[in-house]
PyMOL commands that place a pseudoatom at each C-alpha (Angstrom):
pseudoatom trace, name=CA, resn=MET, resi=1, chain=A, elem=C, hetatm=0, pos=[-52.808, -37.946, -10.691]
pseudoatom trace, name=CA, resn=LYS, resi=2, chain=A, elem=C, hetatm=0, pos=[-51.089, -40.011, -13.343]
pseudoatom trace, name=CA, resn=LEU, resi=3, chain=A, elem=C, hetatm=0, pos=[-52.340, -42.060, -16.271]
pseudoatom trace, name=CA, resn=ILE, resi=4, chain=A, elem=C, hetatm=0, pos=[-51.658, -45.756, -16.732]
pseudoatom trace, name=CA, resn=TYR, resi=5, chain=A, elem=C, hetatm=0, pos=[-51.934, -47.033, -20.289]
pseudoatom trace, name=CA, resn=VAL, resi=6, chain=A, elem=C, hetatm=0, pos=[-52.128, -50.814, -20.591]
pseudoatom trace, name=CA, resn=PHE, resi=7, chain=A, elem=C, hetatm=0, pos=[-51.824, -52.051, -24.152]
pseudoatom trace, name=CA, resn=ASP, resi=8, chain=A, elem=C, hetatm=0, pos=[-50.538, -54.959, -26.181]
pseudoatom trace, name=CA, resn=ALA, resi=9, chain=A, elem=C, hetatm=0, pos=[-48.380, -54.165, -29.186]
pseudoatom trace, name=CA, resn=TYR, resi=10, chain=A, elem=C, hetatm=0, pos=[-50.035, -57.000, -31.112]
pseudoatom trace, name=CA, resn=CYS, resi=11, chain=A, elem=C, hetatm=0, pos=[-53.563, -55.842, -30.241]
pseudoatom trace, name=CA, resn=GLY, resi=12, chain=A, elem=C, hetatm=0, pos=[-55.307, -54.204, -33.184]
pseudoatom trace, name=CA, resn=TRP, resi=13, chain=A, elem=C, hetatm=0, pos=[-57.596, -52.171, -30.964]
pseudoatom trace, name=CA, resn=SER, resi=14, chain=A, elem=C, hetatm=0, pos=[-54.571, -50.851, -29.066]
pseudoatom trace, name=CA, resn=TYR, resi=15, chain=A, elem=C, hetatm=0, pos=[-53.160, -49.812, -32.427]
pseudoatom trace, name=CA, resn=GLY, resi=16, chain=A, elem=C, hetatm=0, pos=[-56.433, -48.055, -33.223]
pseudoatom trace, name=CA, resn=PHE, resi=17, chain=A, elem=C, hetatm=0, pos=[-56.307, -46.279, -29.860]
pseudoatom trace, name=CA, resn=ALA, resi=18, chain=A, elem=C, hetatm=0, pos=[-52.761, -44.977, -30.372]
pseudoatom trace, name=CA, resn=ARG, resi=19, chain=A, elem=C, hetatm=0, pos=[-53.892, -41.706, -31.937]
pseudoatom trace, name=CA, resn=THR, resi=20, chain=A, elem=C, hetatm=0, pos=[-56.260, -41.030, -29.054]
pseudoatom trace, name=CA, resn=MET, resi=21, chain=A, elem=C, hetatm=0, pos=[-53.520, -41.824, -26.552]
pseudoatom trace, name=CA, resn=ALA, resi=22, chain=A, elem=C, hetatm=0, pos=[-51.121, -39.462, -28.311]
pseudoatom trace, name=CA, resn=ASP, resi=23, chain=A, elem=C, hetatm=0, pos=[-53.738, -36.686, -28.276]
pseudoatom trace, name=CA, resn=VAL, resi=24, chain=A, elem=C, hetatm=0, pos=[-54.452, -37.218, -24.581]
pseudoatom trace, name=CA, resn=ALA, resi=25, chain=A, elem=C, hetatm=0, pos=[-50.746, -37.082, -23.714]
pseudoatom trace, name=CA, resn=HIS, resi=26, chain=A, elem=C, hetatm=0, pos=[-50.337, -33.934, -25.824]
pseudoatom trace, name=CA, resn=ARG, resi=27, chain=A, elem=C, hetatm=0, pos=[-53.274, -32.213, -24.125]
pseudoatom trace, name=CA, resn=HIS, resi=28, chain=A, elem=C, hetatm=0, pos=[-51.977, -33.097, -20.654]
pseudoatom trace, name=CA, resn=PRO, resi=29, chain=A, elem=C, hetatm=0, pos=[-48.191, -32.779, -20.738]
pseudoatom trace, name=CA, resn=ASP, resi=30, chain=A, elem=C, hetatm=0, pos=[-48.283, -32.311, -16.964]
pseudoatom trace, name=CA, resn=LEU, resi=31, chain=A, elem=C, hetatm=0, pos=[-49.739, -35.784, -16.397]
pseudoatom trace, name=CA, resn=PRO, resi=32, chain=A, elem=C, hetatm=0, pos=[-47.159, -38.579, -16.254]
pseudoatom trace, name=CA, resn=VAL, resi=33, chain=A, elem=C, hetatm=0, pos=[-48.109, -41.692, -18.219]
pseudoatom trace, name=CA, resn=GLU, resi=34, chain=A, elem=C, hetatm=0, pos=[-47.046, -45.181, -17.211]
pseudoatom trace, name=CA, resn=VAL, resi=35, chain=A, elem=C, hetatm=0, pos=[-47.114, -47.514, -20.216]
pseudoatom trace, name=CA, resn=VAL, resi=36, chain=A, elem=C, hetatm=0, pos=[-47.628, -51.190, -19.382]
pseudoatom trace, name=CA, resn=SER, resi=37, chain=A, elem=C, hetatm=0, pos=[-47.542, -54.110, -21.815]
pseudoatom trace, name=CA, resn=GLY, resi=38, chain=A, elem=C, hetatm=0, pos=[-50.228, -56.746, -21.456]
pseudoatom trace, name=CA, resn=GLY, resi=39, chain=A, elem=C, hetatm=0, pos=[-50.043, -60.349, -22.596]
pseudoatom trace, name=CA, resn=LEU, resi=40, chain=A, elem=C, hetatm=0, pos=[-52.680, -61.011, -25.244]
pseudoatom trace, name=CA, resn=PHE, resi=41, chain=A, elem=C, hetatm=0, pos=[-50.811, -63.688, -27.191]
pseudoatom trace, name=CA, resn=LEU, resi=42, chain=A, elem=C, hetatm=0, pos=[-49.112, -65.996, -24.729]
pseudoatom trace, name=CA, resn=GLY, resi=43, chain=A, elem=C, hetatm=0, pos=[-49.052, -69.736, -24.120]
pseudoatom trace, name=CA, resn=GLY, resi=44, chain=A, elem=C, hetatm=0, pos=[-51.673, -71.498, -26.188]
pseudoatom trace, name=CA, resn=ARG, resi=45, chain=A, elem=C, hetatm=0, pos=[-52.532, -68.278, -28.022]
pseudoatom trace, name=CA, resn=ARG, resi=46, chain=A, elem=C, hetatm=0, pos=[-49.063, -68.164, -29.642]
pseudoatom trace, name=CA, resn=VAL, resi=47, chain=A, elem=C, hetatm=0, pos=[-50.280, -69.901, -32.777]
pseudoatom trace, name=CA, resn=PRO, resi=48, chain=A, elem=C, hetatm=0, pos=[-50.270, -69.118, -36.509]
pseudoatom trace, name=CA, resn=ILE, resi=49, chain=A, elem=C, hetatm=0, pos=[-52.448, -66.113, -37.169]
pseudoatom trace, name=CA, resn=ARG, resi=50, chain=A, elem=C, hetatm=0, pos=[-54.746, -68.105, -39.464]
pseudoatom trace, name=CA, resn=GLN, resi=51, chain=A, elem=C, hetatm=0, pos=[-56.198, -69.703, -36.324]
pseudoatom trace, name=CA, resn=PHE, resi=52, chain=A, elem=C, hetatm=0, pos=[-57.670, -66.309, -35.443]
pseudoatom trace, name=CA, resn=GLY, resi=53, chain=A, elem=C, hetatm=0, pos=[-60.236, -66.221, -38.201]
pseudoatom trace, name=CA, resn=TYR, resi=54, chain=A, elem=C, hetatm=0, pos=[-61.604, -62.865, -37.130]
pseudoatom trace, name=CA, resn=VAL, resi=55, chain=A, elem=C, hetatm=0, pos=[-58.446, -60.815, -37.818]
pseudoatom trace, name=CA, resn=GLN, resi=56, chain=A, elem=C, hetatm=0, pos=[-59.373, -59.363, -41.216]
pseudoatom trace, name=CA, resn=GLY, resi=57, chain=A, elem=C, hetatm=0, pos=[-62.894, -58.468, -40.135]
pseudoatom trace, name=CA, resn=ALA, resi=58, chain=A, elem=C, hetatm=0, pos=[-61.632, -56.950, -36.892]
pseudoatom trace, name=CA, resn=ASN, resi=59, chain=A, elem=C, hetatm=0, pos=[-59.079, -54.863, -38.767]
pseudoatom trace, name=CA, resn=ALA, resi=60, chain=A, elem=C, hetatm=0, pos=[-61.769, -53.479, -41.058]
pseudoatom trace, name=CA, resn=GLU, resi=61, chain=A, elem=C, hetatm=0, pos=[-63.836, -52.509, -38.019]
pseudoatom trace, name=CA, resn=ILE, resi=62, chain=A, elem=C, hetatm=0, pos=[-60.807, -50.902, -36.353]
pseudoatom trace, name=CA, resn=THR, resi=63, chain=A, elem=C, hetatm=0, pos=[-60.221, -48.770, -39.443]
pseudoatom trace, name=CA, resn=ARG, resi=64, chain=A, elem=C, hetatm=0, pos=[-63.914, -47.862, -39.637]
pseudoatom trace, name=CA, resn=ARG, resi=65, chain=A, elem=C, hetatm=0, pos=[-64.098, -46.774, -36.008]
pseudoatom trace, name=CA, resn=THR, resi=66, chain=A, elem=C, hetatm=0, pos=[-60.668, -45.213, -35.495]
pseudoatom trace, name=CA, resn=GLY, resi=67, chain=A, elem=C, hetatm=0, pos=[-59.315, -44.388, -38.945]
pseudoatom trace, name=CA, resn=ALA, resi=68, chain=A, elem=C, hetatm=0, pos=[-56.148, -46.408, -38.272]
pseudoatom trace, name=CA, resn=PRO, resi=69, chain=A, elem=C, hetatm=0, pos=[-54.709, -47.766, -41.547]
pseudoatom trace, name=CA, resn=PHE, resi=70, chain=A, elem=C, hetatm=0, pos=[-53.192, -51.175, -42.121]
pseudoatom trace, name=CA, resn=GLY, resi=71, chain=A, elem=C, hetatm=0, pos=[-50.206, -51.255, -44.470]
pseudoatom trace, name=CA, resn=GLU, resi=72, chain=A, elem=C, hetatm=0, pos=[-49.629, -53.424, -47.505]
pseudoatom trace, name=CA, resn=SER, resi=73, chain=A, elem=C, hetatm=0, pos=[-46.478, -54.888, -45.935]
pseudoatom trace, name=CA, resn=TYR, resi=74, chain=A, elem=C, hetatm=0, pos=[-48.516, -55.983, -42.917]
pseudoatom trace, name=CA, resn=GLU, resi=75, chain=A, elem=C, hetatm=0, pos=[-51.157, -57.519, -45.178]
pseudoatom trace, name=CA, resn=ARG, resi=76, chain=A, elem=C, hetatm=0, pos=[-48.441, -59.470, -47.007]
pseudoatom trace, name=CA, resn=LEU, resi=77, chain=A, elem=C, hetatm=0, pos=[-46.928, -60.636, -43.709]
pseudoatom trace, name=CA, resn=ILE, resi=78, chain=A, elem=C, hetatm=0, pos=[-50.153, -62.209, -42.501]
pseudoatom trace, name=CA, resn=ALA, resi=79, chain=A, elem=C, hetatm=0, pos=[-51.504, -63.312, -45.896]
pseudoatom trace, name=CA, resn=ASP, resi=80, chain=A, elem=C, hetatm=0, pos=[-50.350, -66.926, -45.677]
pseudoatom trace, name=CA, resn=GLY, resi=81, chain=A, elem=C, hetatm=0, pos=[-51.530, -67.245, -42.084]
pseudoatom trace, name=CA, resn=GLU, resi=82, chain=A, elem=C, hetatm=0, pos=[-48.214, -68.551, -40.762]
pseudoatom trace, name=CA, resn=PHE, resi=83, chain=A, elem=C, hetatm=0, pos=[-47.103, -65.524, -38.743]
pseudoatom trace, name=CA, resn=VAL, resi=84, chain=A, elem=C, hetatm=0, pos=[-47.137, -66.024, -34.952]
pseudoatom trace, name=CA, resn=MET, resi=85, chain=A, elem=C, hetatm=0, pos=[-47.800, -63.060, -32.669]
pseudoatom trace, name=CA, resn=ASP, resi=86, chain=A, elem=C, hetatm=0, pos=[-45.771, -63.325, -29.454]
pseudoatom trace, name=CA, resn=SER, resi=87, chain=A, elem=C, hetatm=0, pos=[-46.753, -60.780, -26.828]
pseudoatom trace, name=CA, resn=GLU, resi=88, chain=A, elem=C, hetatm=0, pos=[-43.811, -61.677, -24.600]
pseudoatom trace, name=CA, resn=ALA, resi=89, chain=A, elem=C, hetatm=0, pos=[-41.300, -60.681, -27.291]
pseudoatom trace, name=CA, resn=ALA, resi=90, chain=A, elem=C, hetatm=0, pos=[-43.234, -57.489, -27.992]
pseudoatom trace, name=CA, resn=ALA, resi=91, chain=A, elem=C, hetatm=0, pos=[-43.388, -56.610, -24.295]
pseudoatom trace, name=CA, resn=CYS, resi=92, chain=A, elem=C, hetatm=0, pos=[-39.637, -57.147, -23.944]
pseudoatom trace, name=CA, resn=GLY, resi=93, chain=A, elem=C, hetatm=0, pos=[-39.067, -54.839, -26.893]
pseudoatom trace, name=CA, resn=MET, resi=94, chain=A, elem=C, hetatm=0, pos=[-41.317, -52.194, -25.403]
pseudoatom trace, name=CA, resn=ALA, resi=95, chain=A, elem=C, hetatm=0, pos=[-39.502, -52.500, -22.077]
pseudoatom trace, name=CA, resn=ALA, resi=96, chain=A, elem=C, hetatm=0, pos=[-36.166, -51.961, -23.820]
pseudoatom trace, name=CA, resn=LEU, resi=97, chain=A, elem=C, hetatm=0, pos=[-37.399, -48.873, -25.654]
pseudoatom trace, name=CA, resn=ARG, resi=98, chain=A, elem=C, hetatm=0, pos=[-38.950, -47.543, -22.461]
pseudoatom trace, name=CA, resn=GLU, resi=99, chain=A, elem=C, hetatm=0, pos=[-35.696, -48.074, -20.555]
pseudoatom trace, name=CA, resn=VAL, resi=100, chain=A, elem=C, hetatm=0, pos=[-33.766, -45.975, -23.063]
pseudoatom trace, name=CA, resn=ALA, resi=101, chain=A, elem=C, hetatm=0, pos=[-36.351, -43.171, -23.251]
pseudoatom trace, name=CA, resn=PRO, resi=102, chain=A, elem=C, hetatm=0, pos=[-38.848, -43.481, -20.371]
pseudoatom trace, name=CA, resn=ASP, resi=103, chain=A, elem=C, hetatm=0, pos=[-40.353, -40.032, -20.928]
pseudoatom trace, name=CA, resn=ARG, resi=104, chain=A, elem=C, hetatm=0, pos=[-41.339, -40.972, -24.491]
pseudoatom trace, name=CA, resn=ALA, resi=105, chain=A, elem=C, hetatm=0, pos=[-43.091, -44.254, -23.777]
pseudoatom trace, name=CA, resn=VAL, resi=106, chain=A, elem=C, hetatm=0, pos=[-46.424, -43.270, -25.353]
pseudoatom trace, name=CA, resn=ARG, resi=107, chain=A, elem=C, hetatm=0, pos=[-44.770, -42.304, -28.632]
pseudoatom trace, name=CA, resn=LEU, resi=108, chain=A, elem=C, hetatm=0, pos=[-42.553, -45.389, -28.607]
pseudoatom trace, name=CA, resn=ALA, resi=109, chain=A, elem=C, hetatm=0, pos=[-45.561, -47.663, -28.113]
pseudoatom trace, name=CA, resn=ALA, resi=110, chain=A, elem=C, hetatm=0, pos=[-47.185, -46.072, -31.176]
pseudoatom trace, name=CA, resn=LEU, resi=111, chain=A, elem=C, hetatm=0, pos=[-44.017, -46.432, -33.256]
pseudoatom trace, name=CA, resn=LEU, resi=112, chain=A, elem=C, hetatm=0, pos=[-43.738, -50.069, -32.240]
pseudoatom trace, name=CA, resn=GLN, resi=113, chain=A, elem=C, hetatm=0, pos=[-47.252, -50.775, -33.421]
pseudoatom trace, name=CA, resn=GLU, resi=114, chain=A, elem=C, hetatm=0, pos=[-46.700, -48.873, -36.663]
pseudoatom trace, name=CA, resn=ALA, resi=115, chain=A, elem=C, hetatm=0, pos=[-43.666, -51.082, -37.325]
pseudoatom trace, name=CA, resn=PHE, resi=116, chain=A, elem=C, hetatm=0, pos=[-45.984, -54.096, -37.264]
pseudoatom trace, name=CA, resn=TYR, resi=117, chain=A, elem=C, hetatm=0, pos=[-49.305, -52.814, -38.580]
pseudoatom trace, name=CA, resn=LEU, resi=118, chain=A, elem=C, hetatm=0, pos=[-47.904, -50.559, -41.307]
pseudoatom trace, name=CA, resn=ASP, resi=119, chain=A, elem=C, hetatm=0, pos=[-44.505, -52.022, -42.170]
pseudoatom trace, name=CA, resn=GLY, resi=120, chain=A, elem=C, hetatm=0, pos=[-45.127, -55.685, -41.449]
pseudoatom trace, name=CA, resn=LEU, resi=121, chain=A, elem=C, hetatm=0, pos=[-42.083, -56.037, -39.195]
pseudoatom trace, name=CA, resn=SER, resi=122, chain=A, elem=C, hetatm=0, pos=[-42.041, -58.828, -36.632]
pseudoatom trace, name=CA, resn=LEU, resi=123, chain=A, elem=C, hetatm=0, pos=[-41.870, -57.657, -33.041]
pseudoatom trace, name=CA, resn=SER, resi=124, chain=A, elem=C, hetatm=0, pos=[-39.805, -60.740, -32.271]
pseudoatom trace, name=CA, resn=GLU, resi=125, chain=A, elem=C, hetatm=0, pos=[-36.842, -59.497, -34.339]
pseudoatom trace, name=CA, resn=VAL, resi=126, chain=A, elem=C, hetatm=0, pos=[-34.036, -57.358, -32.894]
pseudoatom trace, name=CA, resn=SER, resi=127, chain=A, elem=C, hetatm=0, pos=[-33.774, -55.558, -36.231]
pseudoatom trace, name=CA, resn=THR, resi=128, chain=A, elem=C, hetatm=0, pos=[-37.282, -54.181, -35.738]
pseudoatom trace, name=CA, resn=TYR, resi=129, chain=A, elem=C, hetatm=0, pos=[-36.227, -52.395, -32.571]
pseudoatom trace, name=CA, resn=ARG, resi=130, chain=A, elem=C, hetatm=0, pos=[-33.304, -50.840, -34.388]
pseudoatom trace, name=CA, resn=VAL, resi=131, chain=A, elem=C, hetatm=0, pos=[-35.772, -49.485, -36.952]
pseudoatom trace, name=CA, resn=VAL, resi=132, chain=A, elem=C, hetatm=0, pos=[-38.006, -48.091, -34.206]
pseudoatom trace, name=CA, resn=ALA, resi=133, chain=A, elem=C, hetatm=0, pos=[-35.000, -46.616, -32.416]
pseudoatom trace, name=CA, resn=GLN, resi=134, chain=A, elem=C, hetatm=0, pos=[-33.873, -44.870, -35.595]
pseudoatom trace, name=CA, resn=ARG, resi=135, chain=A, elem=C, hetatm=0, pos=[-37.330, -43.424, -36.200]
pseudoatom trace, name=CA, resn=ALA, resi=136, chain=A, elem=C, hetatm=0, pos=[-37.446, -42.180, -32.624]
pseudoatom trace, name=CA, resn=GLY, resi=137, chain=A, elem=C, hetatm=0, pos=[-33.949, -40.710, -32.766]
pseudoatom trace, name=CA, resn=LEU, resi=138, chain=A, elem=C, hetatm=0, pos=[-32.623, -43.189, -30.199]
pseudoatom trace, name=CA, resn=ASP, resi=139, chain=A, elem=C, hetatm=0, pos=[-29.346, -45.076, -30.067]
pseudoatom trace, name=CA, resn=GLY, resi=140, chain=A, elem=C, hetatm=0, pos=[-30.002, -48.467, -31.661]
pseudoatom trace, name=CA, resn=ASP, resi=141, chain=A, elem=C, hetatm=0, pos=[-27.067, -50.036, -29.820]
pseudoatom trace, name=CA, resn=ALA, resi=142, chain=A, elem=C, hetatm=0, pos=[-28.500, -48.856, -26.498]
pseudoatom trace, name=CA, resn=VAL, resi=143, chain=A, elem=C, hetatm=0, pos=[-31.908, -50.326, -27.323]
pseudoatom trace, name=CA, resn=GLU, resi=144, chain=A, elem=C, hetatm=0, pos=[-30.381, -53.635, -28.410]
pseudoatom trace, name=CA, resn=ALA, resi=145, chain=A, elem=C, hetatm=0, pos=[-28.315, -53.771, -25.231]
pseudoatom trace, name=CA, resn=ALA, resi=146, chain=A, elem=C, hetatm=0, pos=[-31.435, -53.104, -23.171]
pseudoatom trace, name=CA, resn=LEU, resi=147, chain=A, elem=C, hetatm=0, pos=[-33.157, -56.035, -24.883]
pseudoatom trace, name=CA, resn=ASP, resi=148, chain=A, elem=C, hetatm=0, pos=[-30.588, -58.310, -23.256]
pseudoatom trace, name=CA, resn=ARG, resi=149, chain=A, elem=C, hetatm=0, pos=[-31.489, -56.992, -19.789]
pseudoatom trace, name=CA, resn=VAL, resi=150, chain=A, elem=C, hetatm=0, pos=[-35.263, -56.660, -19.729]
pseudoatom trace, name=CA, resn=SER, resi=151, chain=A, elem=C, hetatm=0, pos=[-38.090, -59.139, -19.395]
pseudoatom trace, name=CA, resn=ALA, resi=152, chain=A, elem=C, hetatm=0, pos=[-41.836, -58.963, -19.789]
pseudoatom trace, name=CA, resn=ALA, resi=153, chain=A, elem=C, hetatm=0, pos=[-42.549, -60.345, -16.328]
pseudoatom trace, name=CA, resn=ASP, resi=154, chain=A, elem=C, hetatm=0, pos=[-42.826, -57.004, -14.524]
pseudoatom trace, name=CA, resn=ASP, resi=155, chain=A, elem=C, hetatm=0, pos=[-45.243, -55.622, -17.093]
pseudoatom trace, name=CA, resn=PHE, resi=156, chain=A, elem=C, hetatm=0, pos=[-47.449, -58.695, -17.061]
pseudoatom trace, name=CA, resn=ARG, resi=157, chain=A, elem=C, hetatm=0, pos=[-47.469, -58.699, -13.252]
pseudoatom trace, name=CA, resn=ARG, resi=158, chain=A, elem=C, hetatm=0, pos=[-48.355, -55.002, -13.190]
pseudoatom trace, name=CA, resn=ALA, resi=159, chain=A, elem=C, hetatm=0, pos=[-51.255, -55.552, -15.606]
pseudoatom trace, name=CA, resn=ARG, resi=160, chain=A, elem=C, hetatm=0, pos=[-52.565, -58.379, -13.409]
pseudoatom trace, name=CA, resn=GLU, resi=161, chain=A, elem=C, hetatm=0, pos=[-52.266, -56.252, -10.273]
pseudoatom trace, name=CA, resn=LEU, resi=162, chain=A, elem=C, hetatm=0, pos=[-54.292, -53.549, -12.002]
pseudoatom trace, name=CA, resn=GLY, resi=163, chain=A, elem=C, hetatm=0, pos=[-56.944, -56.120, -12.905]
pseudoatom trace, name=CA, resn=VAL, resi=164, chain=A, elem=C, hetatm=0, pos=[-56.603, -55.417, -16.625]
pseudoatom trace, name=CA, resn=THR, resi=165, chain=A, elem=C, hetatm=0, pos=[-57.576, -58.271, -18.921]
pseudoatom trace, name=CA, resn=GLY, resi=166, chain=A, elem=C, hetatm=0, pos=[-58.525, -56.364, -22.094]
pseudoatom trace, name=CA, resn=TYR, resi=167, chain=A, elem=C, hetatm=0, pos=[-56.620, -53.930, -24.268]
pseudoatom trace, name=CA, resn=PRO, resi=168, chain=A, elem=C, hetatm=0, pos=[-56.359, -51.046, -24.568]
pseudoatom trace, name=CA, resn=THR, resi=169, chain=A, elem=C, hetatm=0, pos=[-57.195, -49.882, -21.058]
pseudoatom trace, name=CA, resn=LEU, resi=170, chain=A, elem=C, hetatm=0, pos=[-56.486, -46.385, -19.789]
pseudoatom trace, name=CA, resn=LEU, resi=171, chain=A, elem=C, hetatm=0, pos=[-56.551, -45.815, -16.039]
pseudoatom trace, name=CA, resn=ALA, resi=172, chain=A, elem=C, hetatm=0, pos=[-56.245, -42.786, -13.797]
pseudoatom trace, name=CA, resn=ASP, resi=173, chain=A, elem=C, hetatm=0, pos=[-54.165, -43.296, -10.668]
pseudoatom trace, name=CA, resn=LEU, resi=174, chain=A, elem=C, hetatm=0, pos=[-55.566, -40.831, -8.150]
pseudoatom trace, name=CA, resn=PRO, resi=175, chain=A, elem=C, hetatm=0, pos=[-54.257, -39.719, -4.757]
pseudoatom trace, name=CA, resn=GLY, resi=176, chain=A, elem=C, hetatm=0, pos=[-54.978, -42.229, -2.045]
pseudoatom trace, name=CA, resn=GLU, resi=177, chain=A, elem=C, hetatm=0, pos=[-54.159, -45.172, -4.320]
pseudoatom trace, name=CA, resn=GLN, resi=178, chain=A, elem=C, hetatm=0, pos=[-57.542, -44.989, -6.012]
pseudoatom trace, name=CA, resn=ILE, resi=179, chain=A, elem=C, hetatm=0, pos=[-57.474, -46.250, -9.594]
pseudoatom trace, name=CA, resn=VAL, resi=180, chain=A, elem=C, hetatm=0, pos=[-60.298, -45.349, -11.971]
pseudoatom trace, name=CA, resn=THR, resi=181, chain=A, elem=C, hetatm=0, pos=[-60.879, -46.791, -15.432]
pseudoatom trace, name=CA, resn=LEU, resi=182, chain=A, elem=C, hetatm=0, pos=[-61.092, -44.061, -18.067]
pseudoatom trace, name=CA, resn=VAL, resi=183, chain=A, elem=C, hetatm=0, pos=[-61.241, -46.299, -21.130]
pseudoatom trace, name=CA, resn=ALA, resi=184, chain=A, elem=C, hetatm=0, pos=[-61.663, -50.022, -21.663]
pseudoatom trace, name=CA, resn=GLY, resi=185, chain=A, elem=C, hetatm=0, pos=[-61.670, -50.491, -25.411]
pseudoatom trace, name=CA, resn=ASN, resi=186, chain=A, elem=C, hetatm=0, pos=[-62.050, -47.546, -27.746]
pseudoatom trace, name=CA, resn=ALA, resi=187, chain=A, elem=C, hetatm=0, pos=[-62.750, -43.865, -27.107]
pseudoatom trace, name=CA, resn=SER, resi=188, chain=A, elem=C, hetatm=0, pos=[-62.020, -40.521, -28.703]
pseudoatom trace, name=CA, resn=ALA, resi=189, chain=A, elem=C, hetatm=0, pos=[-59.626, -38.003, -27.194]
pseudoatom trace, name=CA, resn=ASP, resi=190, chain=A, elem=C, hetatm=0, pos=[-62.583, -35.727, -26.436]
pseudoatom trace, name=CA, resn=GLU, resi=191, chain=A, elem=C, hetatm=0, pos=[-64.321, -38.513, -24.525]
pseudoatom trace, name=CA, resn=VAL, resi=192, chain=A, elem=C, hetatm=0, pos=[-61.186, -39.167, -22.503]
pseudoatom trace, name=CA, resn=GLU, resi=193, chain=A, elem=C, hetatm=0, pos=[-60.809, -35.442, -21.901]
pseudoatom trace, name=CA, resn=ARG, resi=194, chain=A, elem=C, hetatm=0, pos=[-64.294, -35.209, -20.434]
pseudoatom trace, name=CA, resn=ARG, resi=195, chain=A, elem=C, hetatm=0, pos=[-63.590, -38.128, -18.100]
pseudoatom trace, name=CA, resn=ILE, resi=196, chain=A, elem=C, hetatm=0, pos=[-60.303, -36.598, -16.943]
pseudoatom trace, name=CA, resn=ASP, resi=197, chain=A, elem=C, hetatm=0, pos=[-61.991, -33.231, -16.378]
pseudoatom trace, name=CA, resn=ALA, resi=198, chain=A, elem=C, hetatm=0, pos=[-64.678, -34.925, -14.277]
pseudoatom trace, name=CA, resn=LEU, resi=199, chain=A, elem=C, hetatm=0, pos=[-61.984, -36.403, -12.043]
pseudoatom trace, name=CA, resn=ILE, resi=200, chain=A, elem=C, hetatm=0, pos=[-60.017, -33.183, -11.724]
pseudoatom trace, name=CA, resn=SER, resi=201, chain=A, elem=C, hetatm=0, pos=[-62.975, -30.885, -11.052]
for i in range(1, 201): cmd.bond("trace and resi %d" % i, "trace and resi %d" % (i + 1))
show_as sticks, trace
zoom trace
């Protein structure tokens, strides 16, 4: 069995789920985790953030339910409503980080979201990936070089093939090509643990 974690780096609920995902990966170091970027803000949804009037209320609910904090730098970034979230750029960045350190994809996804939601760094800027690389102990030049090679297309195609349309989604890929949804939305690590145990037993 392996786990498949489908998230979007610009999805607040994915950010709130990051701690759970880290706990699950820590509890099951024997289970490989495939991290896939979804496409929440593409096409007509790549608009100034002020057009999503629910953001502040959603963030408050995310903090209430998951404990995930939102940083002052992030609040300043979105305060004037002009910032545009681009899931394609974020997915490319995640693909580059994953290429350099594939066995650390879960941690890198969390660091990427912290760069946005805590530090207010745009996931469309190359400099952001150098910051993430430094925090992860990776070679920033290698990550920047990978950015020139990767695309988001494979991730978006994979998410579609899996039938995932909401983030975060955690799947279990079982023998016989059976895929089971463990989480669609929010859940605690203990809840995920019980669902994994039910599949294993």
